[in-house]
C-alpha positions in Angstrom: 77.6 174.8 308.7 78.8 177.9 307.0 79.3 181.6 307.3 75.9 181.9 305.7 74.2 180.1 308.5 75.8 182.5 311.0 74.7 185.5 309.0 71.1 184.3 309.1 70.9 184.7 312.8 73.3 187.6 313.3 70.5 190.0 314.1 69.5 187.8 317.1 73.0 187.5 318.6 73.7 191.2 319.3 72.5 191.0 322.9 73.0 187.3 323.6 75.6 185.7 325.8 77.0 182.5 324.4 77.0 179.6 326.9 79.6 177.0 327.4 79.9 174.2 324.8 77.9 171.8 327.0 74.7 173.4 325.8 72.2 171.1 324.2 73.2 170.2 320.6 69.8 168.6 319.8 68.0 171.8 320.8 70.1 173.7 318.3 68.9 171.6 315.4 65.3 171.5 316.7 65.2 175.3 317.0 67.2 176.1 313.9 66.9 173.1 311.6 66.0 172.1 308.4 64.0 175.9 307.8 65.8 177.9 310.6 62.5 179.5 311.6 62.1 181.2 315.0 59.7 179.1 317.1 58.0 180.7 320.1 57.5 178.2 322.8 57.9 179.5 326.3 58.4 182.5 328.5 62.0 183.7 328.2 64.8 184.1 325.6 66.8 180.9 325.2 70.3 180.7 323.6 71.6 177.5 322.1 74.9 176.5 320.6 75.7 173.8 318.1 78.9 172.3 319.5 81.8 172.0 317.1 80.1 173.8 314.3 80.2 177.2 315.8 76.5 177.9 315.2 74.5 179.8 317.8 70.8 180.5 317.6 68.4 182.5 319.7 64.8 181.5 320.1 62.4 184.2 321.1 59.9 182.8 323.6 56.8 183.9 325.2 54.4 185.3 322.6 52.3 183.8 319.8 53.2 184.4 316.1 52.1 187.5 314.3 50.0 187.5 311.2 51.8 187.5 307.8 51.9 190.3 305.3 50.0 189.9 302.1 51.4 187.0 300.0 52.6 187.6 296.4 52.3 184.6 294.0 55.7 182.9 293.3 55.2 183.3 289.6 52.5 184.5 287.3 50.6 181.4 286.0 50.5 181.0 282.3 47.1 180.5 280.5 47.8 176.8 280.3 48.6 176.7 284.0 45.5 178.7 284.8 43.3 176.4 282.8 44.9 173.4 284.5 44.3 174.9 288.0 40.7 175.7 287.2 40.1 172.1 286.0 41.8 170.6 289.1 39.5 169.4 291.9 39.4 171.7 294.9 41.4 170.9 298.0 39.6 171.1 301.3 41.4 170.9 304.7 40.3 170.3 308.2 42.2 170.7 311.5 42.2 168.3 314.4 43.9 168.0 317.7 46.6 165.4 318.3 46.3 163.5 321.7 48.8 164.4 324.4 49.9 161.3 326.3 51.9 163.3 328.9 51.5 166.7 330.4 53.3 169.8 329.2 52.4 173.4 328.2 54.6 173.2 325.1 53.2 170.4 322.9 54.2 170.8 319.2 54.1 168.5 316.2 57.3 169.0 314.2 57.6 166.5 311.4 55.3 164.1 309.3 56.3 161.2 307.2 55.8 161.4 303.4 52.5 159.4 303.6 51.0 161.5 306.5 50.6 158.4 308.7 53.4 159.1 311.2 54.0 162.4 313.1 56.7 163.3 315.6 56.9 166.1 318.0 57.8 167.2 321.5 55.9 167.7 324.7 57.3 169.5 327.8 57.5 172.8 329.5 59.9 174.4 327.0 62.8 174.2 329.5 64.8 171.3 327.9 62.6 168.7 329.4 60.7 167.8 326.2 59.8 164.1 325.5 59.6 162.9 321.9 56.1 161.7 320.9 55.3 159.5 317.9 51.7 159.6 316.6 50.8 156.6 314.5 47.4 156.9 312.7 46.5 159.5 315.4 47.5 157.2 318.4 50.2 158.7 320.6 53.3 156.9 322.0 56.2 158.3 324.0 59.7 157.4 323.0 62.4 156.5 325.7 63.7 159.4 327.7 67.1 159.2 326.1 65.6 160.0 322.7 65.6 163.7 322.4 64.8 166.2 319.7 63.5 164.1 316.8 64.5 165.4 313.4 62.5 163.2 311.0 60.3 160.1 310.6 59.9 157.9 307.5 57.0 156.0 306.0 57.9 152.9 308.1 57.7 154.9 311.4 61.5 155.0 311.8 62.4 158.1 313.9 65.8 159.8 314.0 67.3 162.6 316.0 70.1 164.0 318.1 70.3 163.9 321.9 71.6 166.6 324.1 75.1 165.3 324.1 75.6 165.3 320.4 74.8 161.6 319.8 72.6 160.6 316.9 69.9 158.0 317.5 67.4 155.9 315.6 64.1 154.5 316.9 63.0 151.5 314.9 60.6 148.6 315.7 60.2 149.8 319.2 63.9 149.9 320.0 66.2 152.9 320.4 69.8 152.7 319.2 72.6 155.2 319.0 74.5 156.1 315.8 78.2 155.8 315.6 80.2 159.0 315.8 83.0 158.8 313.1 86.6 158.8 314.5 88.1 162.2 314.7 84.8 163.9 315.3 83.2 164.8 318.6 79.5 164.9 317.8 76.9 164.4 315.1 73.8 166.2 314.1 71.1 164.1 312.4 68.7 165.7 309.9 66.9 163.1 307.8 65.9 159.5 307.0 64.5 158.2 303.8 62.1 155.3 303.1 64.9 152.7 303.0 66.2 153.8 306.5 69.3 155.7 305.2 70.1 158.4 307.7 71.8 161.7 306.8 73.5 164.2 309.0 76.7 166.0 309.8 79.7 165.1 312.0 81.5 167.9 313.8 85.0 168.1 315.3 87.5 170.5 316.8 87.1 174.1 315.7 84.7 174.3 312.9 85.5 171.0 311.2 82.5 169.1 309.9 81.6 166.6 307.2 78.5 164.9 305.8 77.8 161.4 307.0 75.4 158.6 306.3 74.2 155.7 308.5 71.7 152.8 308.1 68.8 152.3 310.4 69.6 148.6 310.4 73.3 149.1 311.0 73.6 152.2 313.1 77.2 151.5 314.1 78.3 151.7 310.5 78.7 155.0 308.7 80.0 156.5 305.4 81.5 160.0 305.1 80.3 162.0 302.1 82.2 164.8 300.3 85.1 166.2 302.2 85.8 168.5 305.2 83.4 171.4 305.1 80.4 169.4 303.9 77.1 168.8 305.6 74.0 166.7 304.8 70.5 168.1 305.3 68.3 165.6 303.3 68.4 162.2 301.6 66.0 161.0 298.9 64.7 157.5 298.6 67.2 156.7 295.9 70.1 157.8 298.1 70.7 161.3 296.7 72.0 163.6 299.4 71.4 167.3 299.5 73.3 169.7 301.8 76.2 172.1 301.6 79.9 172.3 301.0 82.2 175.4 301.3 79.2 177.8 301.7 77.5 176.5 298.6 74.4 174.3 298.3 75.4 170.8 297.2 74.0 167.5 295.9 75.7 164.1 295.9 74.6 161.1 293.8 74.0 157.7 295.5 77.5 156.8 294.3 79.0 159.8 296.1 79.7 162.1 293.2 79.0 165.7 294.2 78.1 169.0 292.4 77.1 172.4 293.6 73.5 173.6 293.1 72.8 176.9 291.3 72.9 180.1 293.4 70.5 183.0 292.3 72.2 185.7 290.2 73.8 188.4 292.3 74.1 186.3 295.5 77.5 184.9 296.6 76.2 181.7 298.3 73.2 179.8 299.6 72.3 177.1 302.1 69.8 174.3 301.9 67.3 173.9 304.7 65.2 170.8 303.6 64.5 168.8 300.5 62.1 166.1 299.3 62.1 164.3 296.0 62.9 166.8 293.2 62.6 169.9 295.4 64.6 171.7 298.0 64.4 175.0 299.9 67.0 177.2 301.6 68.2 180.7 302.1 70.4 183.4 300.5 71.8 186.5 302.2 70.0 189.7 301.2 70.5 193.3 302.1 72.2 194.3 305.4 70.2 196.3 307.8 72.4 197.6 310.5 74.2 194.6 312.0 71.7 192.2 310.5 71.5 190.4 307.2 68.1 189.9 305.8 67.8 186.2 304.7 65.7 185.4 301.6 64.1 182.0 301.0 64.8 180.1 297.7 63.5 176.9 296.1 65.4 174.5 293.8 64.0 172.2 291.2 66.6 169.4 291.5 65.6 167.8 288.3 66.2 170.9 286.2 68.7 172.7 288.4 66.5 175.9 288.4 66.6 178.1 291.5 63.9 180.7 292.3 63.8 183.4 294.9 60.5 183.3 296.9 58.4 186.3 297.9 57.9 185.1 301.5 59.7 185.9 304.8 60.4 182.1 305.1 59.4 178.7 304.0 59.1 175.9 306.6 58.7 172.9 304.4 58.6 171.5 300.8 56.5 168.6 299.5 57.3 166.2 296.7 54.8 168.1 294.6 56.8 171.2 294.9 54.2 172.8 297.2 55.6 175.2 299.8 54.6 175.4 303.4 54.7 179.0 304.5 54.4 179.6 308.2 54.1 183.1 309.5 51.3 182.8 312.0 48.6 181.8 309.5 49.9 178.8 307.6 49.7 178.7 303.9 50.4 176.0 301.2 51.6 177.5 297.9 51.7 175.4 294.7 54.5 175.7 292.1 52.1 177.7 289.8 51.5 180.3 292.5 48.0 179.2 293.6 47.6 178.8 297.4 45.3 177.6 300.1 45.1 179.0 303.6 44.8 176.3 306.3 41.8 176.6 308.6 41.7 177.5 312.3 41.4 175.2 315.3 38.8 172.4 315.1 36.2 174.0 317.4 36.0 177.1 315.3 36.7 175.9 311.7 38.0 179.3 310.7 41.4 180.9 310.2 42.5 182.8 313.3 45.7 184.5 312.1 48.5 184.8 314.6 47.8 181.7 316.7 49.3 178.8 314.7 52.6 177.4 313.7 53.1 174.9 310.9 56.3 172.9 310.9 56.0 169.9 308.6 54.3 168.8 305.3 53.8 165.4 303.8 55.1 164.3 300.5 51.7 164.8 298.7 51.2 168.1 300.5 47.9 166.9 302.0 49.0 166.6 305.6 50.5 169.5 307.6 51.5 169.4 311.3 52.2 172.1 313.8 50.5 173.6 316.9 48.0 176.2 318.1 48.8 178.7 320.7 46.1 179.5 323.2 45.9 180.2 327.0 49.6 180.5 327.1 50.2 177.0 326.0 50.9 175.1 322.7 48.7 172.3 321.6 49.7 169.8 318.8 47.6 170.1 315.6 47.3 168.3 312.3 45.7 169.5 309.1 44.3 166.8 306.8 43.4 167.8 303.2 41.7 166.0 300.4 40.9 166.6 296.8 
């Protein structure tokens, strides 16, 4: 993690008291990962610390999201793009509930695999008692209790995450195994898994030392460090390309380990990557300072061309392989690279958009499946949106 990550949450830290380093590492990544959005899931303000990396996040709890401001298109579509959009078949989406195999007032779907078949989330009370749930073709199963805070799931149903003690884990073929922590480091933070089962994350040590690391789902006790001290891995593509950060800059490493910095928008000193899939990545840059807070601005990279674009949204919570953005600010929106968008419908019984009661956390590779939750009666209920052309 970098100074940039700390700036992104500086406004939330002014009144927070930092707990001892024994605080849940996995919660830090769940509440601040991959999109760093504030998720409202309970009844009090919770403070979490990422041990070894010096990252603290505050999650505001107890009230549903607020409706978004009017959305401006990412870019003006050219006549060619407009004609192409007009000729494209319409996309229709429907919402449906995900079953809850155990009780809990906070039940949220967090991630979906690229195909849309597998979904992972948490069910609990919002007080560090959440259990990881894996939905397969709509059927729910609960992972072992020692599997906490799932970070990702791939197209084979392999789930990865980080437990409360800073141990990475992988759930594969019905078995849970823990990932090796590299010597010289005290904890790991797992972020992603690709279709081959390659797992990407960050190892943290004394002070603020940290380094990107890779594991295999088949050989979780083996690892390979990437880059050098100061690096971190956020995503890994199917060909083994790793995307993350190094020395406060967004970074990409080839499957052979050769690294290069990604472009930063003109006028901005640095940027961080939150998530990536295929040829696309999203992250943040520091904007204007307002009092003691720094306004964070979302950006998107086209990894094939190297182009970086500032986005006109308060945040982006996911990116599909098509380049479609998932914008979550209370009324989820999917925005295509040409600027066209579709608003996701409301809860199944109503079939209408009810702004301010939904959270969308993950999007599939083809942008046709979105997962999240609906807030109603002071509880969160897991939800999936299925779209078709």
